[in-house]
N, C-alpha and C positions, 0 to 999 in steps of 0.2 A: 872782827875775824874772832873767832871762840877759841876758849883758851881753859887748863884747869890749871891755873895757878893757886888759884884760894884753895882748891884741895891739895895743892902740892903742901904748899907753905902751912896751910893749917897741920897737913902728917907730920911733919918734920917739928911742930910746935914754934914756928916762927910766928913774930906778929908782922903785921903790913910795921909798923915802924921799924923794926930789926930787918926787917928785907931790904927797905928803902933805904937805912943805913949801909947796908951792904952794896948794894947797887948805885949808892949817892943820886940818889931822887928823893921827893918827898910822897910822902905815906900817901899825897891827895894823888899822884904817879899810879902809886901800887893801887890803888883800891880802883883810880880809873879801868886800868890795865885789866882788872879781876873782873869786874862790870862789863866788858866789852863796850866803855866808852870814850877807850884811848888804845888804838896799837902803839904798841911801841918802836922805837926806832930798831937796823938791827942792830946795833951798838948796843942796845940795851937787853934785846933779843939773847944775842949770844951770852953777856955777862949772865943773864938769865939759865942759860943752855949750862954754864959752866956752875952754878949757883946749885942746882939740881941732878947735874950731872945726866941730863936726859939731851936727846936729839931734840929739835928745835919742833920736829916734827910730831913730838909725842905731846909738847908744851901750850903750840897753838894748834889750832884744824883751821884750815882755810874751805870756805865757803861762798862758790858762787854767786 
């Protein structure tokens, strides 16, 4: 699944490590999500929507 997480994170001046701390995950998890290698759980996706104050479909782009 594609996402705009890296763009959102960098636009707010947040490092991968800082975002990982906010989400209670590893920096590697944030990196993997940003690179499309890992789709987050629903719980983690909801945490991201709260962090960036955007609906889930603005952060993640579903492709068939």
